[in-house]
C-alpha positions in Angstrom: 125.7 119.9 89.1 126.9 119.1 92.8 129.4 116.3 93.2 128.4 113.2 92.1 128.9 109.5 93.3 127.7 106.5 91.6 127.7 103.3 93.0 127.6 100.7 90.1 125.6 97.6 90.9 125.7 94.1 88.6 123.8 91.4 89.5 124.8 87.8 88.1 124.8 84.1 88.3 128.2 83.3 88.5 129.5 84.9 85.0 129.8 88.4 84.1 130.9 89.7 80.1 134.7 90.7 79.9 133.1 93.7 77.8 131.3 95.1 80.7 134.6 95.4 83.0 136.0 97.0 80.3 133.2 99.2 79.6 132.9 100.1 82.9 136.6 101.2 83.4 136.4 103.3 80.0 133.0 105.3 81.4 135.1 105.9 84.6 137.8 108.2 81.9 134.6 109.6 80.1 132.7 110.7 82.9 136.1 112.0 84.4 136.6 114.2 81.2 132.8 115.5 80.8 131.8 116.1 84.2 134.6 116.6 86.8 132.8 116.5 89.8 131.8 113.0 89.1 133.1 109.6 90.3 132.2 106.1 90.3 132.7 105.4 93.7 131.9 101.4 94.1 131.4 98.6 92.1 129.3 95.8 93.8 128.5 92.5 92.3 126.0 90.4 93.9 125.7 86.4 93.0 122.9 84.4 93.1 120.0 82.9 91.5 116.7 85.1 92.8 117.1 88.3 90.9 114.4 90.2 93.1 116.7 89.3 96.2 119.8 90.2 94.5 118.7 93.9 93.7 117.0 94.5 96.6 120.5 93.6 98.5 122.2 96.0 96.3 119.5 98.9 96.9 120.2 98.0 101.1 123.9 98.5 100.2 123.7 101.7 98.5 121.6 103.6 101.1 124.1 102.6 103.4 126.4 104.5 101.7 125.5 107.7 102.4 128.1 109.9 100.0 126.7 107.7 97.2 124.2 109.9 95.1 123.4 107.8 92.2 122.9 104.1 91.9 123.4 102.4 88.1 122.2 98.9 87.9 123.9 97.3 85.0 122.9 93.4 84.0 125.8 91.1 83.7 125.1 90.7 80.1 124.6 94.6 78.9 127.5 96.2 77.2 127.0 100.3 77.5 128.2 102.4 75.0 131.5 104.5 76.1 129.2 107.6 76.9 126.5 106.1 78.7 127.0 107.3 82.2 127.4 110.8 81.2 124.7 110.8 78.7 122.3 109.8 81.6 123.9 112.3 84.4 123.2 115.3 81.7 119.8 114.4 81.3 119.2 114.7 85.5 115.9 112.7 85.8 115.3 110.5 88.8 115.5 107.6 86.8 116.9 107.5 83.3 117.4 104.0 81.3 119.8 103.0 78.4 117.6 100.4 76.2 118.6 97.0 74.6 117.2 94.3 72.3 115.1 91.7 73.9 116.8 88.6 73.8 115.2 86.5 70.7 113.6 89.7 69.3 116.2 91.8 68.1 113.9 94.0 66.6 112.2 94.7 69.8 113.4 96.2 72.8 112.3 95.9 76.7 110.9 99.1 76.9 106.7 99.5 77.6 105.6 102.6 75.8 103.2 104.7 77.7 99.3 104.0 77.3 100.3 100.3 76.7 99.9 96.6 78.4 103.0 95.4 79.8 103.0 92.7 76.9 103.7 95.3 74.1 107.3 96.1 73.5 108.7 99.4 71.8 110.8 98.7 68.6 114.4 99.4 68.9 113.7 101.7 65.7 111.0 103.8 67.3 113.2 104.6 70.3 116.5 105.5 68.3 113.8 108.0 66.0 113.8 110.0 69.3 116.3 113.2 69.7 115.8 113.7 73.7 115.2 111.5 76.6 111.4 110.6 77.0 109.0 109.0 79.4 107.8 105.3 79.2 105.8 103.3 81.4 108.4 100.8 82.1 111.7 99.3 80.9 114.2 96.8 82.0 116.8 97.4 84.6 119.7 96.1 82.8 121.2 99.9 82.5 119.2 102.3 84.8 121.0 105.1 86.5 118.6 106.3 89.5 119.0 108.9 92.1 118.9 108.1 95.9 115.4 109.8 96.7 113.6 107.1 94.2 114.8 104.4 96.8 113.3 106.6 99.5 110.1 107.3 98.0 109.2 104.0 96.8 108.8 101.1 99.4 110.6 98.2 100.4 111.2 95.6 98.9 111.6 97.6 96.0 111.7 94.6 93.5 109.3 91.8 93.7 108.7 89.3 91.1 105.1 88.7 91.0 102.9 85.8 90.1 99.3 86.5 89.6 96.6 83.8 90.3 95.6 83.3 86.7 99.5 82.3 85.9 100.4 85.1 84.6 103.8 87.1 85.9 105.4 90.3 86.2 109.0 90.7 86.4 110.6 92.0 89.3 112.0 95.1 87.1 108.6 95.7 85.5 106.9 95.7 88.9 109.4 98.3 90.1 108.6 100.6 87.4 105.0 100.5 88.2 105.6 101.3 91.9 107.7 104.5 90.8 104.8 105.7 88.6 102.5 105.1 91.2 104.7 107.2 93.6 104.9 109.6 91.2 108.6 109.0 89.7 108.7 109.2 85.9 111.0 106.9 84.4 112.8 108.1 81.3 114.8 106.3 78.3 117.8 107.9 76.6 117.8 107.5 73.1 121.5 108.0 72.6 122.3 105.1 75.0 121.5 102.3 73.1 123.3 99.0 74.7 124.2 95.6 73.2 122.6 92.6 75.1 125.0 89.6 74.9 123.2 86.2 73.7 125.4 83.0 73.1 124.5 80.2 71.2 125.8 76.7 70.3 126.5 76.1 66.6 
């Protein structure tokens, strides 16, 4: 594997979970041990309320850094396992993602299985039963490692929140996934990258 430089991009609305910082620093040590030629080059935090605009801004910043080979999108409320980045790098796919529970639905993930409609969420238990990364129709971009070539093959704007005439909507990350599939790019989920999804409640 050639030299790797990863830009980590975190969209947020003013708050980033402290555990995200902690795990990110620990990932750097883990990558250094397992993949000596890898480097977490730059962490970019993008604040604002239009999530699709934030993601597009981060992609543009990534593409402007010609030395960066991979973009890791990490949501501000997602907590990675300690070996997440090294696991995803070893998989060596154009796009490989971690997975996490949907807020309010702890037994369901944000993964859309192949052959299903966009409202069918894959159960967490079904993902963990897999041994190797597997292809899916779509997934949330809360923990997604992507090669530079992805954004050269998919047209700008890469992320766009869509509202249809009948009132139904399609999130910017699911829309991006469908555009990747249309461009011939397969989306993989890694069963060993099970992330936490922070939810705060008032008691």
